[in-house]
C-alpha positions as CSV (number, residue, x, y, z in Angstrom):
1,M,118.4,124.5,110.4
2,T,116.6,121.3,109.4
3,F,115.0,119.6,112.4
4,N,114.8,115.8,112.9
5,N,111.4,114.1,112.8
6,P,109.9,112.7,116.1
7,A,111.0,109.1,115.6
8,Q,114.5,110.2,114.7
9,R,114.7,112.5,117.7
10,K,113.8,109.6,120.0
11,L,116.1,107.2,118.4
12,S,119.0,109.5,118.1
13,Y,119.1,110.0,121.8
14,G,118.3,106.4,122.6
15,L,115.0,107.2,124.2
16,S,112.2,104.9,125.0
17,L,110.3,106.0,128.1
18,V,113.6,107.2,129.5
19,A,114.4,110.8,130.4
20,L,116.5,112.7,127.9
21,T,119.0,115.2,129.4
22,L,120.3,117.9,127.2
23,T,123.4,119.1,129.0
24,L,123.8,122.4,127.3
25,T,127.2,123.7,128.3
26,G,129.4,126.4,127.0
27,C,130.6,129.9,127.5
28,P,129.0,133.1,126.3
29,S,130.7,135.0,123.6
30,A,133.5,137.2,124.9
31,N,132.0,140.3,123.4
32,N,128.6,139.6,124.8
33,T,128.4,141.6,128.1
34,A,124.6,142.3,128.2
35,N,122.1,140.0,129.8
36,A,119.1,138.7,127.8
37,P,116.0,140.8,128.5
38,D,113.7,139.4,131.2
39,G,116.3,136.8,132.1
40,G,115.7,135.6,128.6
41,T,116.8,133.7,125.6
42,G,119.7,135.6,123.9
43,T,120.6,139.1,122.9
44,E,121.2,140.8,119.5
45,T,124.6,142.4,118.6
46,T,124.7,145.6,116.6
47,S,125.4,143.4,113.5
48,G,122.2,141.6,114.1
49,E,123.8,138.3,115.1
50,T,122.3,136.3,118.0
51,T,124.6,135.9,121.0
52,T,124.3,133.7,124.0
53,S,122.8,134.7,127.3
54,D,124.3,134.2,130.7
55,L,121.1,132.6,132.0
56,S,121.9,129.3,133.9
57,G,120.1,126.7,135.8
58,T,117.8,123.7,135.2
59,V,114.4,123.0,133.6
60,I,112.9,119.6,134.3
61,I,110.0,118.4,132.0
62,D,108.2,115.1,131.8
63,G,104.9,113.8,130.5
64,S,103.2,113.0,127.2
65,S,105.0,111.1,124.5
66,T,102.9,113.1,122.1
67,V,104.2,116.4,123.4
68,F,107.7,115.0,123.7
69,P,108.8,116.0,120.1
70,V,107.7,119.6,120.8
71,S,109.4,119.8,124.2
72,E,112.6,118.1,122.9
73,A,112.9,120.3,119.8
74,M,112.2,123.5,121.9
75,A,114.9,122.4,124.4
76,E,117.4,121.9,121.7
77,E,116.8,125.3,120.0
78,F,116.5,127.1,123.4
79,G,120.0,125.7,124.2
80,N,121.5,127.5,121.2
81,T,121.2,130.8,123.0
82,N,121.1,129.5,126.5
83,P,124.0,127.1,126.7
84,N,124.3,127.2,130.5
85,V,120.7,126.0,131.0
86,Q,120.3,122.2,131.4
87,V,116.9,121.0,130.1
88,T,115.8,117.5,130.9
89,V,112.9,116.2,128.9
90,G,111.2,112.9,129.9
91,S,108.5,110.8,128.3
92,S,106.6,108.8,130.9
93,G,103.1,109.5,129.5
94,T,100.6,112.2,130.4
95,G,99.4,110.5,133.6
96,G,102.9,109.6,134.7
97,G,104.1,113.1,134.0
98,F,101.3,114.6,136.2
99,K,102.2,112.2,139.0
100,K,105.7,113.6,139.1
101,F,104.6,117.2,138.5
102,C,102.0,117.2,141.3
103,A,104.6,115.7,143.6
104,G,106.9,118.7,142.9
105,E,109.5,116.6,141.0
106,T,109.3,118.6,137.8
107,D,109.0,122.2,136.6
108,M,106.8,121.4,133.6
109,S,104.6,118.6,132.4
110,G,103.6,117.8,128.8
111,A,100.0,116.6,128.4
112,S,98.0,115.5,125.4
113,R,94.8,116.1,127.4
114,P,93.8,118.5,130.1
115,I,94.6,117.7,133.8
116,K,92.0,115.5,135.5
117,Q,90.3,116.2,138.7
118,E,92.2,113.6,140.7
119,E,95.4,115.2,139.4
120,I,94.2,118.6,140.4
121,D,93.5,117.2,143.8
122,L,96.9,115.7,144.1
123,C,98.5,119.0,143.1
124,A,96.4,120.8,145.7
125,Q,97.5,118.3,148.4
126,N,101.1,119.1,147.7
127,N,100.5,122.9,147.3
128,I,101.5,122.8,143.6
129,E,99.9,125.6,141.6
130,Y,100.2,125.4,137.8
131,V,99.6,127.5,134.7
132,E,98.0,125.6,131.8
133,L,99.4,126.5,128.4
134,P,98.0,125.1,125.1
135,V,101.0,124.9,122.7
136,A,99.7,123.2,119.5
137,F,96.9,121.2,117.8
138,D,97.1,117.4,117.1
139,G,94.9,114.9,115.4
140,I,94.8,111.3,116.6
141,S,95.5,109.2,113.5
142,I,93.9,105.8,112.9
143,V,96.4,103.7,110.9
144,V,96.3,100.2,109.3
145,H,98.6,98.0,107.2
146,P,99.3,99.3,103.7
147,E,97.6,96.2,102.3
148,N,94.4,96.9,104.1
149,D,92.0,97.9,101.2
150,W,88.7,97.6,103.0
151,A,88.9,100.2,105.9
152,T,88.4,103.1,103.5
153,C,86.4,105.1,106.1
154,L,85.5,104.3,109.7
155,S,82.9,105.8,112.0
156,T,83.3,106.3,115.7
157,D,80.6,103.7,116.2
158,E,82.7,101.1,114.2
159,L,85.8,102.1,116.3
160,K,83.7,101.6,119.4
161,V,82.8,98.1,118.3
162,M,86.5,97.4,118.2
163,W,87.6,99.1,121.4
164,E,84.8,99.1,124.0
165,P,85.3,96.8,127.0
166,A,82.6,94.4,125.7
167,A,84.8,93.7,122.7
168,E,87.5,92.1,124.8
169,G,88.0,88.4,123.8
170,T,85.0,88.7,121.5
171,I,85.7,91.1,118.6
172,N,88.7,89.5,116.9
173,N,87.9,89.7,113.2
174,W,87.3,92.5,110.8
175,N,84.0,91.0,109.6
176,Q,82.6,91.3,113.1
177,V,83.0,95.1,112.9
178,K,81.2,95.2,109.6
179,P,79.9,92.2,107.6
180,E,81.3,93.7,104.3
181,F,84.8,93.5,105.8
182,P,86.9,90.4,105.0
183,D,87.4,87.3,107.2
184,Q,90.7,88.8,108.5
185,T,92.0,88.6,112.1
186,L,91.8,92.0,113.8
187,T,94.8,92.9,116.0
188,L,94.9,96.2,117.9
189,S,97.8,98.4,119.1
190,G,97.6,101.6,121.0
191,P,98.9,103.8,123.8
192,G,98.9,102.5,127.4
193,T,96.5,103.7,130.1
194,D,99.0,106.4,131.4
195,S,98.7,108.1,128.0
196,G,96.6,111.2,127.4
197,T,96.1,110.0,123.9
198,F,94.5,106.9,125.3
199,D,92.2,109.0,127.5
200,Y,91.1,111.3,124.7
201,F,90.6,108.5,122.2
202,T,88.6,106.4,124.6
203,E,86.4,109.3,125.6
204,A,85.8,110.3,121.9
205,V,85.1,106.7,120.8
206,V,83.7,104.8,123.7
207,G,82.0,107.7,125.5
208,E,82.4,109.9,128.6
209,G,83.8,107.9,131.5
210,G,84.3,104.9,129.2
211,A,87.0,102.4,129.4
212,S,88.9,100.4,126.7
213,R,89.2,96.7,126.1
214,G,92.4,95.5,127.7
215,D,93.5,92.8,125.3
216,Y,95.5,94.9,122.9
217,A,99.2,95.6,122.4
218,A,99.7,98.6,124.6
219,S,102.8,100.8,124.7
220,E,103.7,104.3,125.9
221,D,106.3,104.4,123.0
222,D,104.5,105.4,119.8
223,N,107.3,103.9,117.7
224,V,106.4,100.4,119.1
225,I,102.8,101.0,117.9
226,V,104.1,101.9,114.5
227,Q,106.1,98.7,114.2
228,G,103.1,96.6,115.4
229,V,100.9,97.9,112.6
230,I,103.6,97.6,109.9
231,G,104.1,94.0,110.8
232,D,100.5,92.7,110.6
233,K,98.0,93.0,107.7
234,G,95.1,92.8,110.0
235,A,96.4,95.4,112.5
236,L,94.9,98.8,113.5
237,G,96.5,101.3,115.8
238,Y,96.3,105.0,116.8
239,F,98.7,107.7,117.9
240,G,99.4,111.4,117.3
241,F,99.6,113.0,113.8
242,A,103.3,113.5,114.0
243,Y,104.0,109.8,114.1
244,F,101.8,109.1,111.1
245,E,103.5,111.9,109.2
246,E,106.9,110.3,110.0
247,N,105.7,106.8,108.9
248,K,103.2,107.6,106.1
249,D,105.2,105.7,103.6
250,A,104.9,102.5,105.6
251,L,101.4,102.9,107.0
252,K,97.9,103.7,105.7
253,V,95.8,106.3,107.4
254,V,92.0,105.7,107.7
255,P,89.6,108.6,107.1
256,I,87.1,109.1,109.9
257,K,83.5,110.0,109.5
258,N,83.0,113.3,111.2
259,E,79.9,114.8,112.8
260,A,78.8,116.1,109.4
261,G,79.0,112.6,108.0
262,E,82.0,113.3,105.8
263,C,85.0,110.9,105.6
264,I,88.0,113.1,106.6
265,E,91.7,112.2,106.7
266,P,93.8,113.8,109.3
267,S,95.7,116.7,107.7
268,R,97.1,120.0,108.9
269,E,94.2,121.8,107.3
270,A,91.5,119.5,108.7
271,I,92.9,119.4,112.2
272,A,93.3,123.2,112.2
273,D,89.8,124.0,111.0
274,G,88.1,121.4,113.1
275,T,86.7,119.3,110.3
276,Y,88.7,116.3,111.5
277,N,86.4,115.7,114.5
278,P,86.1,114.3,117.0
279,L,89.8,113.3,117.0
280,A,91.4,116.7,116.7
281,R,92.6,118.2,120.0
282,P,94.9,120.7,121.7
283,I,98.1,119.6,123.4
284,F,99.6,121.3,126.5
285,I,102.5,122.2,128.7
286,Y,101.7,122.8,132.4
287,V,104.2,125.0,134.3
288,S,104.7,125.2,138.1
289,K,103.8,128.7,139.3
290,T,106.5,128.4,141.9
291,A,109.1,127.5,139.3
292,L,107.9,130.5,137.2
293,E,108.4,132.8,140.1
294,T,111.7,131.4,141.5
295,K,113.6,130.0,138.4
296,P,114.2,132.6,135.7
297,E,115.3,129.8,133.3
298,V,111.9,128.2,133.6
299,K,110.1,131.5,132.9
300,A,112.4,132.1,129.9
301,F,111.8,128.6,128.5
302,A,108.0,128.9,128.9
303,E,108.2,132.2,127.1
304,Y,110.2,130.6,124.4
305,V,107.7,127.8,123.9
306,T,104.8,130.2,123.6
307,D,106.6,132.6,121.3
308,P,104.8,132.9,117.8
309,A,108.3,132.7,116.3
310,Q,108.3,128.9,117.2
311,S,105.3,128.1,115.0
312,E,107.6,126.9,112.2
313,L,109.4,124.6,114.6
314,I,106.0,123.2,115.9
315,N,105.0,122.5,112.3
316,E,108.3,120.9,111.5
317,V,108.1,118.3,114.3
318,G,104.7,117.3,113.0
319,Y,102.0,119.3,114.8
320,I,99.9,122.3,114.0
321,A,100.8,125.7,115.4
322,L,98.1,127.7,117.1
323,P,96.7,130.7,115.3
324,D,98.2,134.1,116.3
325,D,95.1,135.2,118.1
326,I,95.1,132.1,120.3
327,I,98.9,132.3,120.9
328,A,98.4,135.9,122.1
329,K,95.9,134.7,124.7
330,V,98.2,131.9,125.8
331,Q,101.0,134.4,126.3
332,T,98.8,136.6,128.4
333,R,97.9,133.6,130.5
334,L,101.6,132.9,131.0
335,Q,102.6,136.5,131.8
336,S,99.8,136.9,134.3
337,A,100.5,133.4,135.8
338,T,96.9,132.5,135.6
339,V,96.5,129.4,137.8
340,G,94.2,126.5,137.0
341,S,92.6,124.8,134.0
342,I,90.1,126.2,131.5
343,F,88.6,122.7,131.0
344,E,85.8,121.6,133.4
345,G,86.0,117.9,134.1
346,G,89.4,117.5,132.5
347,S,88.0,117.0,128.9
348,S,88.8,119.0,125.8
349,L,86.5,117.0,123.6
350,G,84.5,119.3,121.4
351,V,85.9,122.4,123.1
352,K,87.2,125.3,121.1
353,L,90.2,127.0,122.6
354,A,89.2,130.4,121.3
355,D,86.0,130.2,123.3
356,K,87.8,129.2,126.5
357,L,90.9,131.3,126.7
């Protein structure tokens, strides 16, 4: 099967910050009398054909627009063997998703950064325990208009000049960032403050505990950011790698100077091996421990998402699958229902998953 790209998935279901409900209904095959193992995701016939399970119920997911393409694609494929499970996938941003999750309104929450201390506290107040599951790697991509022929490599210091709070109302031209740049109006587009991508980018560029200038075109819908950059020669924006991949014929990606002083474009290889730093990061799904223990459909879906067999699907929707050794550790974390976060202070900046899991 050929999977739709992230933008097509959103558009095809009419989504823009609105929950998508996949109502997956149907009847199991008449000759399928066995349940899926572990309440699971399908059985095999003697001929090797996959049959549907009799698992039923609901799985409610919300959160990051970056993680949305992964969650939506997984939900669609999971439904092929679990047609009586209704999976609802929302896209209210990482922060918005955690608000719902920590209030007990959802079973899972997609996040493009680790859970913050205030969100941990909110979950604790409501007796919500959670299991943190890294599911893929992403690289925040800096994009400009195709006619921009001057931003051939940017350092994080130059990005800071553009995005730090002191730049608000002051840094409005490219030649203010670097004298060699042209006298061209600088317009900025990026995720809103509820976005985990906003949080990660701001920490990586402005600094720990930093804030961003507020006078930029903000949206929780990455497709809006894409259109903002496409329509303005002086524009610069940022979002997850999948959205650059989908729009690479209409946008120009800017290489970023890494800690070794090399100008590196985001690519699957550079994101996976860590040379695209500091803007490469893991993305997550958080699962309610109570839902894992009381809703077999949630456990089955979480197992499906962390199955190494889904690596191809993760790559197809525009992200980078985790290596097998890390996936194995994530699966162990799920099966043992290990509660809590492996990230102190809610930051994954510069942290290697292999060292933490």
